[in-house]
N, CA, C, O and CB atoms as a CASP TS submission, in Angstrom:
PFRMAT TS
TARGET T0000
AUTHOR 0000-0000-0000
METHOD Language model
MODEL 1
PARENT N/A
ATOM      1  N   MET     1     -77.824 -33.802 -47.162  1.00  0.00           N
ATOM      2  CA  MET     1     -76.396 -33.691 -47.096  1.00  0.00           C
ATOM      3  C   MET     1     -75.784 -34.163 -48.420  1.00  0.00           C
ATOM      4  O   MET     1     -74.817 -33.579 -48.907  1.00  0.00           O
ATOM      5  CB  MET     1     -75.848 -34.499 -45.911  1.00  0.00           C
ATOM      6  N   LYS     2     -76.343 -35.198 -48.981  1.00  0.00           N
ATOM      7  CA  LYS     2     -75.808 -35.739 -50.227  1.00  0.00           C
ATOM      8  C   LYS     2     -75.809 -34.683 -51.326  1.00  0.00           C
ATOM      9  O   LYS     2     -74.840 -34.573 -52.077  1.00  0.00           O
ATOM     10  CB  LYS     2     -76.616 -36.962 -50.669  1.00  0.00           C
ATOM     11  N   ASN     3     -76.874 -33.912 -51.427  1.00  0.00           N
ATOM     12  CA  ASN     3     -76.944 -32.878 -52.454  1.00  0.00           C
ATOM     13  C   ASN     3     -75.876 -31.814 -52.265  1.00  0.00           C
ATOM     14  O   ASN     3     -75.286 -31.351 -53.242  1.00  0.00           O
ATOM     15  CB  ASN     3     -78.312 -32.234 -52.451  1.00  0.00           C
ATOM     16  N   ARG     4     -75.622 -31.427 -51.039  1.00  0.00           N
ATOM     17  CA  ARG     4     -74.595 -30.419 -50.781  1.00  0.00           C
ATOM     18  C   ARG     4     -73.208 -30.950 -51.091  1.00  0.00           C
ATOM     19  O   ARG     4     -72.377 -30.238 -51.654  1.00  0.00           O
ATOM     20  CB  ARG     4     -74.661 -29.953 -49.333  1.00  0.00           C
ATOM     21  N   VAL     5     -72.956 -32.192 -50.726  1.00  0.00           N
ATOM     22  CA  VAL     5     -71.638 -32.778 -50.949  1.00  0.00           C
ATOM     23  C   VAL     5     -71.379 -32.949 -52.438  1.00  0.00           C
ATOM     24  O   VAL     5     -70.257 -32.736 -52.898  1.00  0.00           O
ATOM     25  CB  VAL     5     -71.516 -34.129 -50.227  1.00  0.00           C
ATOM     26  N   LEU     6     -72.386 -33.326 -53.188  1.00  0.00           N
ATOM     27  CA  LEU     6     -72.202 -33.554 -54.618  1.00  0.00           C
ATOM     28  C   LEU     6     -72.036 -32.271 -55.419  1.00  0.00           C
ATOM     29  O   LEU     6     -71.555 -32.313 -56.551  1.00  0.00           O
ATOM     30  CB  LEU     6     -73.363 -34.325 -55.157  1.00  0.00           C
ATOM     31  N   LEU     7     -72.425 -31.131 -54.852  1.00  0.00           N
ATOM     32  CA  LEU     7     -72.332 -29.864 -55.575  1.00  0.00           C
ATOM     33  C   LEU     7     -70.899 -29.344 -55.697  1.00  0.00           C
ATOM     34  O   LEU     7     -70.618 -28.506 -56.555  1.00  0.00           O
ATOM     35  CB  LEU     7     -73.182 -28.828 -54.890  1.00  0.00           C
ATOM     36  N   GLU     8     -70.001 -29.827 -54.857  1.00  0.00           N
ATOM     37  CA  GLU     8     -68.645 -29.296 -54.853  1.00  0.00           C
ATOM     38  C   GLU     8     -67.638 -30.378 -55.209  1.00  0.00           C
ATOM     39  O   GLU     8     -67.899 -31.572 -55.061  1.00  0.00           O
ATOM     40  CB  GLU     8     -68.310 -28.693 -53.490  1.00  0.00           C
ATOM     41  N   ASN     9     -66.492 -29.934 -55.679  1.00  0.00           N
ATOM     42  CA  ASN     9     -65.391 -30.840 -55.968  1.00  0.00           C
ATOM     43  C   ASN     9     -64.376 -30.751 -54.836  1.00  0.00           C
ATOM     44  O   ASN     9     -64.048 -29.657 -54.377  1.00  0.00           O
ATOM     45  CB  ASN     9     -64.733 -30.506 -57.337  1.00  0.00           C
ATOM     46  N   TYR    10     -63.887 -31.880 -54.395  1.00  0.00           N
ATOM     47  CA  TYR    10     -62.935 -31.929 -53.293  1.00  0.00           C
ATOM     48  C   TYR    10     -61.630 -32.522 -53.792  1.00  0.00           C
ATOM     49  O   TYR    10     -61.611 -33.613 -54.362  1.00  0.00           O
ATOM     50  CB  TYR    10     -63.496 -32.751 -52.105  1.00  0.00           C
ATOM     51  N   ASP    11     -60.547 -31.802 -53.576  1.00  0.00           N
ATOM     52  CA  ASP    11     -59.238 -32.259 -54.022  1.00  0.00           C
ATOM     53  C   ASP    11     -58.594 -33.211 -53.021  1.00  0.00           C
ATOM     54  O   ASP    11     -57.851 -34.116 -53.402  1.00  0.00           O
ATOM     55  CB  ASP    11     -58.329 -31.073 -54.260  1.00  0.00           C
ATOM     56  N   LEU    12     -58.880 -33.005 -51.760  1.00  0.00           N
ATOM     57  CA  LEU    12     -58.272 -33.822 -50.715  1.00  0.00           C
ATOM     58  C   LEU    12     -59.360 -34.467 -49.854  1.00  0.00           C
ATOM     59  O   LEU    12     -60.426 -33.880 -49.666  1.00  0.00           O
ATOM     60  CB  LEU    12     -57.321 -32.971 -49.840  1.00  0.00           C
ATOM     61  N   PRO    13     -59.103 -35.663 -49.331  1.00  0.00           N
ATOM     62  CA  PRO    13     -60.097 -36.301 -48.461  1.00  0.00           C
ATOM     63  C   PRO    13     -60.419 -35.453 -47.225  1.00  0.00           C
ATOM     64  O   PRO    13     -61.546 -35.477 -46.730  1.00  0.00           O
ATOM     65  CB  PRO    13     -59.598 -37.674 -48.025  1.00  0.00           C
ATOM     66  N   GLY    14     -59.437 -34.713 -46.735  1.00  0.00           N
ATOM     67  CA  GLY    14     -59.662 -33.852 -45.573  1.00  0.00           C
ATOM     68  C   GLY    14     -60.677 -32.759 -45.849  1.00  0.00           C
ATOM     69  O   GLY    14     -61.418 -32.359 -44.952  1.00  0.00           O
ATOM     70  N   ASP    15     -60.717 -32.271 -47.082  1.00  0.00           N
ATOM     71  CA  ASP    15     -61.687 -31.247 -47.457  1.00  0.00           C
ATOM     72  C   ASP    15     -63.108 -31.789 -47.347  1.00  0.00           C
ATOM     73  O   ASP    15     -64.005 -31.112 -46.844  1.00  0.00           O
ATOM     74  CB  ASP    15     -61.417 -30.746 -48.883  1.00  0.00           C
ATOM     75  N   LEU    16     -63.296 -32.998 -47.817  1.00  0.00           N
ATOM     76  CA  LEU    16     -64.617 -33.630 -47.741  1.00  0.00           C
ATOM     77  C   LEU    16     -65.019 -33.853 -46.290  1.00  0.00           C
ATOM     78  O   LEU    16     -66.154 -33.566 -45.910  1.00  0.00           O
ATOM     79  CB  LEU    16     -64.625 -34.968 -48.506  1.00  0.00           C
ATOM     80  N   GLU    17     -64.100 -34.360 -45.480  1.00  0.00           N
ATOM     81  CA  GLU    17     -64.399 -34.591 -44.059  1.00  0.00           C
ATOM     82  C   GLU    17     -64.753 -33.283 -43.362  1.00  0.00           C
ATOM     83  O   GLU    17     -65.668 -33.243 -42.540  1.00  0.00           O
ATOM     84  CB  GLU    17     -63.202 -35.258 -43.353  1.00  0.00           C
ATOM     85  N   SER    18     -64.037 -32.225 -43.685  1.00  0.00           N
ATOM     86  CA  SER    18     -64.306 -30.917 -43.095  1.00  0.00           C
ATOM     87  C   SER    18     -65.699 -30.416 -43.484  1.00  0.00           C
ATOM     88  O   SER    18     -66.438 -29.904 -42.643  1.00  0.00           O
ATOM     89  CB  SER    18     -63.238 -29.905 -43.532  1.00  0.00           C
ATOM     90  N   GLN    19     -66.047 -30.566 -44.752  1.00  0.00           N
ATOM     91  CA  GLN    19     -67.361 -30.117 -45.235  1.00  0.00           C
ATOM     92  C   GLN    19     -68.481 -30.913 -44.569  1.00  0.00           C
ATOM     93  O   GLN    19     -69.511 -30.345 -44.205  1.00  0.00           O
ATOM     94  CB  GLN    19     -67.452 -30.257 -46.771  1.00  0.00           C
ATOM     95  N   ILE    20     -68.292 -32.201 -44.410  1.00  0.00           N
ATOM     96  CA  ILE    20     -69.307 -33.026 -43.738  1.00  0.00           C
ATOM     97  C   ILE    20     -69.455 -32.595 -42.285  1.00  0.00           C
ATOM     98  O   ILE    20     -70.571 -32.502 -41.774  1.00  0.00           O
ATOM     99  CB  ILE    20     -68.937 -34.530 -43.815  1.00  0.00           C
ATOM    100  N   GLY    21     -68.338 -32.332 -41.621  1.00  0.00           N
ATOM    101  CA  GLY    21     -68.388 -31.855 -40.233  1.00  0.00           C
ATOM    102  C   GLY    21     -69.115 -30.534 -40.099  1.00  0.00           C
ATOM    103  O   GLY    21     -69.880 -30.332 -39.156  1.00  0.00           O
ATOM    104  N   GLN    22     -68.879 -29.631 -41.043  1.00  0.00           N
ATOM    105  CA  GLN    22     -69.565 -28.342 -41.024  1.00  0.00           C
ATOM    106  C   GLN    22     -71.064 -28.515 -41.235  1.00  0.00           C
ATOM    107  O   GLN    22     -71.867 -27.835 -40.596  1.00  0.00           O
ATOM    108  CB  GLN    22     -68.988 -27.415 -42.096  1.00  0.00           C
ATOM    109  N   PHE    23     -71.438 -29.418 -42.124  1.00  0.00           N
ATOM    110  CA  PHE    23     -72.861 -29.652 -42.368  1.00  0.00           C
ATOM    111  C   PHE    23     -73.535 -30.234 -41.127  1.00  0.00           C
ATOM    112  O   PHE    23     -74.642 -29.829 -40.773  1.00  0.00           O
ATOM    113  CB  PHE    23     -73.051 -30.596 -43.567  1.00  0.00           C
ATOM    114  N   ILE    24     -72.876 -31.172 -40.474  1.00  0.00           N
ATOM    115  CA  ILE    24     -73.448 -31.781 -39.264  1.00  0.00           C
ATOM    116  C   ILE    24     -73.612 -30.728 -38.175  1.00  0.00           C
ATOM    117  O   ILE    24     -74.627 -30.711 -37.479  1.00  0.00           O
ATOM    118  CB  ILE    24     -72.555 -32.943 -38.756  1.00  0.00           C
ATOM    119  N   GLU    25     -72.628 -29.855 -38.023  1.00  0.00           N
ATOM    120  CA  GLU    25     -72.710 -28.764 -37.047  1.00  0.00           C
ATOM    121  C   GLU    25     -73.902 -27.852 -37.363  1.00  0.00           C
ATOM    122  O   GLU    25     -74.668 -27.496 -36.468  1.00  0.00           O
ATOM    123  CB  GLU    25     -71.393 -27.945 -37.037  1.00  0.00           C
ATOM    124  N   TYR    26     -74.053 -27.478 -38.629  1.00  0.00           N
ATOM    125  CA  TYR    26     -75.177 -26.640 -39.045  1.00  0.00           C
ATOM    126  C   TYR    26     -76.508 -27.343 -38.790  1.00  0.00           C
ATOM    127  O   TYR    26     -77.434 -26.749 -38.237  1.00  0.00           O
ATOM    128  CB  TYR    26     -75.050 -26.274 -40.529  1.00  0.00           C
ATOM    129  N   TYR    27     -76.600 -28.598 -39.192  1.00  0.00           N
ATOM    130  CA  TYR    27     -77.853 -29.349 -39.090  1.00  0.00           C
ATOM    131  C   TYR    27     -78.297 -29.500 -37.640  1.00  0.00           C
ATOM    132  O   TYR    27     -79.487 -29.389 -37.346  1.00  0.00           O
ATOM    133  CB  TYR    27     -77.698 -30.726 -39.731  1.00  0.00           C
ATOM    134  N   ASN    28     -77.370 -29.749 -36.744  1.00  0.00           N
ATOM    135  CA  ASN    28     -77.724 -30.002 -35.350  1.00  0.00           C
ATOM    136  C   ASN    28     -77.842 -28.754 -34.488  1.00  0.00           C
ATOM    137  O   ASN    28     -78.558 -28.767 -33.487  1.00  0.00           O
ATOM    138  CB  ASN    28     -76.721 -30.903 -34.750  1.00  0.00           C
ATOM    139  N   HIS    29     -77.151 -27.672 -34.856  1.00  0.00           N
ATOM    140  CA  HIS    29     -77.101 -26.518 -33.961  1.00  0.00           C
ATOM    141  C   HIS    29     -77.690 -25.235 -34.529  1.00  0.00           C
ATOM    142  O   HIS    29     -77.893 -24.284 -33.773  1.00  0.00           O
ATOM    143  CB  HIS    29     -75.704 -26.265 -33.581  1.00  0.00           C
ATOM    144  N   GLN    30     -77.974 -25.166 -35.833  1.00  0.00           N
ATOM    145  CA  GLN    30     -78.487 -23.927 -36.407  1.00  0.00           C
ATOM    146  C   GLN    30     -79.802 -24.103 -37.150  1.00  0.00           C
ATOM    147  O   GLN    30     -80.618 -23.181 -37.183  1.00  0.00           O
ATOM    148  CB  GLN    30     -77.471 -23.347 -37.333  1.00  0.00           C
ATOM    149  N   ARG    31     -80.016 -25.238 -37.732  1.00  0.00           N
ATOM    150  CA  ARG    31     -81.200 -25.447 -38.577  1.00  0.00           C
ATOM    151  C   ARG    31     -82.405 -25.812 -37.719  1.00  0.00           C
ATOM    152  O   ARG    31     -82.354 -26.760 -36.935  1.00  0.00           O
ATOM    153  CB  ARG    31     -80.937 -26.554 -39.626  1.00  0.00           C
ATOM    154  N   TYR    32     -83.481 -25.058 -37.870  1.00  0.00           N
ATOM    155  CA  TYR    32     -84.716 -25.348 -37.145  1.00  0.00           C
ATOM    156  C   TYR    32     -85.468 -26.468 -37.849  1.00  0.00           C
ATOM    157  O   TYR    32     -85.507 -26.520 -39.078  1.00  0.00           O
ATOM    158  CB  TYR    32     -85.602 -24.083 -37.032  1.00  0.00           C
ATOM    159  N   HIS    33     -86.066 -27.367 -37.068  1.00  0.00           N
ATOM    160  CA  HIS    33     -86.780 -28.514 -37.610  1.00  0.00           C
ATOM    161  C   HIS    33     -88.260 -28.404 -37.279  1.00  0.00           C
ATOM    162  O   HIS    33     -88.638 -28.310 -36.111  1.00  0.00           O
ATOM    163  CB  HIS    33     -86.199 -29.831 -37.062  1.00  0.00           C
ATOM    164  N   GLU    34     -89.071 -28.415 -38.282  1.00  0.00           N
ATOM    165  CA  GLU    34     -90.515 -28.267 -38.105  1.00  0.00           C
ATOM    166  C   GLU    34     -91.106 -29.405 -37.286  1.00  0.00           C
ATOM    167  O   GLU    34     -92.036 -29.191 -36.509  1.00  0.00           O
ATOM    168  CB  GLU    34     -91.203 -28.194 -39.456  1.00  0.00           C
ATOM    169  N   ALA    35     -90.581 -30.601 -37.450  1.00  0.00           N
ATOM    170  CA  ALA    35     -91.124 -31.769 -36.757  1.00  0.00           C
ATOM    171  C   ALA    35     -90.930 -31.697 -35.245  1.00  0.00           C
ATOM    172  O   ALA    35     -91.648 -32.368 -34.503  1.00  0.00           O
ATOM    173  CB  ALA    35     -90.478 -33.028 -37.291  1.00  0.00           C
ATOM    174  N   ILE    36     -89.978 -30.899 -34.776  1.00  0.00           N
ATOM    175  CA  ILE    36     -89.762 -30.757 -33.333  1.00  0.00           C
ATOM    176  C   ILE    36     -90.029 -29.316 -32.897  1.00  0.00           C
ATOM    177  O   ILE    36     -89.280 -28.740 -32.109  1.00  0.00           O
ATOM    178  CB  ILE    36     -88.319 -31.176 -32.952  1.00  0.00           C
ATOM    179  N   CYS    37     -91.098 -28.758 -33.418  1.00  0.00           N
ATOM    180  CA  CYS    37     -91.608 -27.425 -33.034  1.00  0.00           C
ATOM    181  C   CYS    37     -90.625 -26.291 -33.340  1.00  0.00           C
ATOM    182  O   CYS    37     -90.515 -25.338 -32.568  1.00  0.00           O
ATOM    183  CB  CYS    37     -91.940 -27.410 -31.550  1.00  0.00           C
ATOM    184  N   ASN    38     -89.924 -26.394 -34.444  1.00  0.00           N
ATOM    185  CA  ASN    38     -89.014 -25.333 -34.899  1.00  0.00           C
ATOM    186  C   ASN    38     -87.938 -24.980 -33.883  1.00  0.00           C
ATOM    187  O   ASN    38     -87.670 -23.805 -33.631  1.00  0.00           O
ATOM    188  CB  ASN    38     -89.800 -24.098 -35.231  1.00  0.00           C
ATOM    189  N   VAL    39     -87.332 -25.995 -33.308  1.00  0.00           N
ATOM    190  CA  VAL    39     -86.121 -25.838 -32.513  1.00  0.00           C
ATOM    191  C   VAL    39     -85.044 -26.702 -33.151  1.00  0.00           C
ATOM    192  O   VAL    39     -85.341 -27.547 -33.995  1.00  0.00           O
ATOM    193  CB  VAL    39     -86.357 -26.230 -31.008  1.00  0.00           C
ATOM    194  N   THR    40     -83.816 -26.495 -32.755  1.00  0.00           N
ATOM    195  CA  THR    40     -82.736 -27.308 -33.312  1.00  0.00           C
ATOM    196  C   THR    40     -82.686 -28.649 -32.586  1.00  0.00           C
ATOM    197  O   THR    40     -83.161 -28.756 -31.455  1.00  0.00           O
ATOM    198  CB  THR    40     -81.370 -26.571 -33.200  1.00  0.00           C
ATOM    199  N   PRO    41     -82.118 -29.666 -33.220  1.00  0.00           N
ATOM    200  CA  PRO    41     -81.974 -30.952 -32.532  1.00  0.00           C
ATOM    201  C   PRO    41     -81.151 -30.836 -31.244  1.00  0.00           C
ATOM    202  O   PRO    41     -81.432 -31.531 -30.268  1.00  0.00           O
ATOM    203  CB  PRO    41     -81.327 -31.967 -33.464  1.00  0.00           C
ATOM    204  N   ALA    42     -80.150 -29.974 -31.238  1.00  0.00           N
ATOM    205  CA  ALA    42     -79.342 -29.791 -30.029  1.00  0.00           C
ATOM    206  C   ALA    42     -80.193 -29.209 -28.900  1.00  0.00           C
ATOM    207  O   ALA    42     -80.064 -29.624 -27.748  1.00  0.00           O
ATOM    208  CB  ALA    42     -78.132 -28.870 -30.318  1.00  0.00           C
ATOM    209  N   ASP    43     -81.066 -28.246 -29.227  1.00  0.00           N
ATOM    210  CA  ASP    43     -81.953 -27.677 -28.210  1.00  0.00           C
ATOM    211  C   ASP    43     -82.863 -28.753 -27.630  1.00  0.00           C
ATOM    212  O   ASP    43     -83.070 -28.802 -26.417  1.00  0.00           O
ATOM    213  CB  ASP    43     -82.793 -26.533 -28.804  1.00  0.00           C
ATOM    214  N   LYS    44     -83.397 -29.595 -28.468  1.00  0.00           N
ATOM    215  CA  LYS    44     -84.274 -30.669 -28.028  1.00  0.00           C
ATOM    216  C   LYS    44     -83.506 -31.666 -27.170  1.00  0.00           C
ATOM    217  O   LYS    44     -83.992 -32.085 -26.119  1.00  0.00           O
ATOM    218  CB  LYS    44     -84.907 -31.376 -29.232  1.00  0.00           C
ATOM    219  N   TYR    45     -82.320 -32.045 -27.608  1.00  0.00           N
ATOM    220  CA  TYR    45     -81.518 -33.039 -26.911  1.00  0.00           C
ATOM    221  C   TYR    45     -81.117 -32.563 -25.521  1.00  0.00           C
ATOM    222  O   TYR    45     -81.176 -33.329 -24.559  1.00  0.00           O
ATOM    223  CB  TYR    45     -80.281 -33.375 -27.722  1.00  0.00           C
ATOM    224  N   TYR    46     -80.711 -31.308 -25.413  1.00  0.00           N
ATOM    225  CA  TYR    46     -80.256 -30.774 -24.132  1.00  0.00           C
ATOM    226  C   TYR    46     -81.383 -30.211 -23.274  1.00  0.00           C
ATOM    227  O   TYR    46     -81.121 -29.668 -22.201  1.00  0.00           O
ATOM    228  CB  TYR    46     -79.236 -29.706 -24.368  1.00  0.00           C
ATOM    229  N   GLY    47     -82.622 -30.328 -23.721  1.00  0.00           N
ATOM    230  CA  GLY    47     -83.770 -29.918 -22.920  1.00  0.00           C
ATOM    231  C   GLY    47     -84.033 -28.426 -22.900  1.00  0.00           C
ATOM    232  O   GLY    47     -84.741 -27.941 -22.017  1.00  0.00           O
ATOM    233  N   ARG    48     -83.491 -27.700 -23.833  1.00  0.00           N
ATOM    234  CA  ARG    48     -83.722 -26.248 -23.892  1.00  0.00           C
ATOM    235  C   ARG    48     -84.961 -25.895 -24.679  1.00  0.00           C
ATOM    236  O   ARG    48     -85.328 -24.722 -24.753  1.00  0.00           O
ATOM    237  CB  ARG    48     -82.529 -25.552 -24.502  1.00  0.00           C
ATOM    238  N   ASP    49     -85.614 -26.875 -25.266  1.00  0.00           N
ATOM    239  CA  ASP    49     -86.735 -26.603 -26.168  1.00  0.00           C
ATOM    240  C   ASP    49     -87.915 -25.950 -25.467  1.00  0.00           C
ATOM    241  O   ASP    49     -88.503 -25.020 -26.019  1.00  0.00           O
ATOM    242  CB  ASP    49     -87.188 -27.881 -26.819  1.00  0.00           C
ATOM    243  N   GLN    50     -88.279 -26.393 -24.286  1.00  0.00           N
ATOM    244  CA  GLN    50     -89.430 -25.815 -23.596  1.00  0.00           C
ATOM    245  C   GLN    50     -89.186 -24.357 -23.210  1.00  0.00           C
ATOM    246  O   GLN    50     -90.093 -23.532 -23.316  1.00  0.00           O
ATOM    247  CB  GLN    50     -89.759 -26.631 -22.352  1.00  0.00           C
ATOM    248  N   ALA    51     -87.994 -24.038 -22.773  1.00  0.00           N
ATOM    249  CA  ALA    51     -87.675 -22.646 -22.434  1.00  0.00           C
ATOM    250  C   ALA    51     -87.758 -21.764 -23.682  1.00  0.00           C
ATOM    251  O   ALA    51     -88.262 -20.643 -23.617  1.00  0.00           O
ATOM    252  CB  ALA    51     -86.263 -22.548 -21.799  1.00  0.00           C
ATOM    253  N   ILE    52     -87.271 -22.260 -24.803  1.00  0.00           N
ATOM    254  CA  ILE    52     -87.322 -21.506 -26.057  1.00  0.00           C
ATOM    255  C   ILE    52     -88.765 -21.305 -26.493  1.00  0.00           C
ATOM    256  O   ILE    52     -89.147 -20.202 -26.882  1.00  0.00           O
ATOM    257  CB  ILE    52     -86.527 -22.227 -27.162  1.00  0.00           C
ATOM    258  N   LEU    53     -89.570 -22.362 -26.432  1.00  0.00           N
ATOM    259  CA  LEU    53     -90.971 -22.262 -26.847  1.00  0.00           C
ATOM    260  C   LEU    53     -91.759 -21.335 -25.924  1.00  0.00           C
ATOM    261  O   LEU    53     -92.621 -20.589 -26.388  1.00  0.00           O
ATOM    262  CB  LEU    53     -91.619 -23.650 -26.870  1.00  0.00           C
ATOM    263  N   ASN    54     -91.471 -21.375 -24.627  1.00  0.00           N
ATOM    264  CA  ASN    54     -92.141 -20.469 -23.690  1.00  0.00           C
ATOM    265  C   ASN    54     -91.785 -19.011 -23.987  1.00  0.00           C
ATOM    266  O   ASN    54     -92.647 -18.134 -23.934  1.00  0.00           O
ATOM    267  CB  ASN    54     -91.761 -20.820 -22.241  1.00  0.00           C
ATOM    268  N   GLU    55     -90.531 -18.762 -24.295  1.00  0.00           N
ATOM    269  CA  GLU    55     -90.095 -17.398 -24.624  1.00  0.00           C
ATOM    270  C   GLU    55     -90.771 -16.917 -25.912  1.00  0.00           C
ATOM    271  O   GLU    55     -91.178 -15.760 -26.009  1.00  0.00           O
ATOM    272  CB  GLU    55     -88.550 -17.339 -24.774  1.00  0.00           C
ATOM    273  N   ARG    56     -90.888 -17.802 -26.889  1.00  0.00           N
ATOM    274  CA  ARG    56     -91.564 -17.434 -28.137  1.00  0.00           C
ATOM    275  C   ARG    56     -93.032 -17.105 -27.887  1.00  0.00           C
ATOM    276  O   ARG    56     -93.567 -16.170 -28.483  1.00  0.00           O
ATOM    277  CB  ARG    56     -91.448 -18.569 -29.165  1.00  0.00           C
ATOM    278  N   ARG    57     -93.688 -17.869 -27.007  1.00  0.00           N
ATOM    279  CA  ARG    57     -95.090 -17.589 -26.680  1.00  0.00           C
ATOM    280  C   ARG    57     -95.240 -16.216 -26.026  1.00  0.00           C
ATOM    281  O   ARG    57     -96.164 -15.467 -26.344  1.00  0.00           O
ATOM    282  CB  ARG    57     -95.651 -18.677 -25.751  1.00  0.00           C
ATOM    283  N   LYS    58     -94.327 -15.893 -25.112  1.00  0.00           N
ATOM    284  CA  LYS    58     -94.368 -14.582 -24.455  1.00  0.00           C
ATOM    285  C   LYS    58     -94.213 -13.456 -25.471  1.00  0.00           C
ATOM    286  O   LYS    58     -94.941 -12.465 -25.425  1.00  0.00           O
ATOM    287  CB  LYS    58     -93.267 -14.482 -23.386  1.00  0.00           C
ATOM    288  N   ILE    59     -93.271 -13.613 -26.379  1.00  0.00           N
ATOM    289  CA  ILE    59     -93.042 -12.599 -27.408  1.00  0.00           C
ATOM    290  C   ILE    59     -94.268 -12.464 -28.299  1.00  0.00           C
ATOM    291  O   ILE    59     -94.654 -11.353 -28.662  1.00  0.00           O
ATOM    292  CB  ILE    59     -91.804 -12.950 -28.254  1.00  0.00           C
ATOM    293  N   LYS    60     -94.880 -13.588 -28.652  1.00  0.00           N
ATOM    294  CA  LYS    60     -96.065 -13.549 -29.506  1.00  0.00           C
ATOM    295  C   LYS    60     -97.224 -12.837 -28.805  1.00  0.00           C
ATOM    296  O   LYS    60     -97.904 -12.011 -29.415  1.00  0.00           O
ATOM    297  CB  LYS    60     -96.483 -14.973 -29.904  1.00  0.00           C
ATOM    298  N   LEU    61     -97.450 -13.152 -27.532  1.00  0.00           N
ATOM    299  CA  LEU    61     -98.534 -12.498 -26.795  1.00  0.00           C
ATOM    300  C   LEU    61     -98.274 -10.997 -26.657  1.00  0.00           C
ATOM    301  O   LEU    61     -99.195 -10.189 -26.773  1.00  0.00           O
ATOM    302  CB  LEU    61     -98.698 -13.137 -25.404  1.00  0.00           C
ATOM    303  N   LYS    62     -97.024 -10.632 -26.409  1.00  0.00           N
ATOM    304  CA  LYS    62     -96.670  -9.213 -26.302  1.00  0.00           C
ATOM    305  C   LYS    62     -96.906  -8.486 -27.628  1.00  0.00           C
ATOM    306  O   LYS    62     -97.401  -7.359 -27.647  1.00  0.00           O
ATOM    307  CB  LYS    62     -95.198  -9.059 -25.870  1.00  0.00           C
ATOM    308  N   THR    63     -96.554  -9.133 -28.718  1.00  0.00           N
ATOM    309  CA  THR    63     -96.747  -8.544 -30.051  1.00  0.00           C
ATOM    310  C   THR    63     -98.223  -8.361 -30.355  1.00  0.00           C
ATOM    311  O   THR    63     -98.635  -7.315 -30.856  1.00  0.00           O
ATOM    312  CB  THR    63     -96.096  -9.421 -31.129  1.00  0.00           C
ATOM    313  N   ILE    64     -99.022  -9.383 -30.050  1.00  0.00           N
ATOM    314  CA  ILE    64    -100.468  -9.284 -30.281  1.00  0.00           C
ATOM    315  C   ILE    64    -101.072  -8.160 -29.457  1.00  0.00           C
ATOM    316  O   ILE    64    -101.920  -7.411 -29.941  1.00  0.00           O
ATOM    317  CB  ILE    64    -101.161 -10.611 -29.946  1.00  0.00           C
ATOM    318  N   LYS    65    -100.632  -8.046 -28.211  1.00  0.00           N
ATOM    319  CA  LYS    65    -101.128  -6.987 -27.340  1.00  0.00           C
ATOM    320  C   LYS    65    -100.785  -5.603 -27.892  1.00  0.00           C
ATOM    321  O   LYS    65    -101.617  -4.696 -27.866  1.00  0.00           O
ATOM    322  CB  LYS    65    -100.553  -7.148 -25.936  1.00  0.00           C
ATOM    323  N   GLN    66     -99.564  -5.445 -28.387  1.00  0.00           N
ATOM    324  CA  GLN    66     -99.148  -4.156 -28.945  1.00  0.00           C
ATOM    325  C   GLN    66     -99.923  -3.824 -30.220  1.00  0.00           C
ATOM    326  O   GLN    66    -100.251  -2.661 -30.457  1.00  0.00           O
ATOM    327  CB  GLN    66     -97.643  -4.165 -29.236  1.00  0.00           C
ATOM    328  N   ARG    67    -100.214  -4.822 -31.035  1.00  0.00           N
ATOM    329  CA  ARG    67    -100.962  -4.574 -32.262  1.00  0.00           C
ATOM    330  C   ARG    67    -102.391  -4.140 -31.973  1.00  0.00           C
ATOM    331  O   ARG    67    -102.967  -3.343 -32.714  1.00  0.00           O
ATOM    332  CB  ARG    67    -100.966  -5.817 -33.133  1.00  0.00           C
ATOM    333  N   ARG    68    -102.953  -4.658 -30.908  1.00  0.00           N
ATOM    334  CA  ARG    68    -104.332  -4.277 -30.554  1.00  0.00           C
ATOM    335  C   ARG    68    -104.428  -2.829 -30.110  1.00  0.00           C
ATOM    336  O   ARG    68    -105.469  -2.189 -30.258  1.00  0.00           O
ATOM    337  CB  ARG    68    -104.863  -5.181 -29.451  1.00  0.00           C
ATOM    338  N   LEU    69    -103.323  -2.316 -29.559  1.00  0.00           N
ATOM    339  CA  LEU    69    -103.330  -0.912 -29.118  1.00  0.00           C
ATOM    340  C   LEU    69    -103.305  -0.025 -30.334  1.00  0.00           C
ATOM    341  O   LEU    69    -103.306   1.199 -30.206  1.00  0.00           O
ATOM    342  CB  LEU    69    -102.125  -0.595 -28.185  1.00  0.00           C
TER
END
């Protein structure tokens, strides 16, 4: 976050607060984290991670099956 914040110039304190809020939203809800099996922290926190991982496994098995044909 520090690197992103330092890359831009902010004229008003509200601009900086807004940018930090946007980064936190991105980090928690859009960015996949390798340490938690490539799900977002929000998915892990709300317990959606297992459903997502199960769906990914199904898609992977289906893809492998189609490639073998």
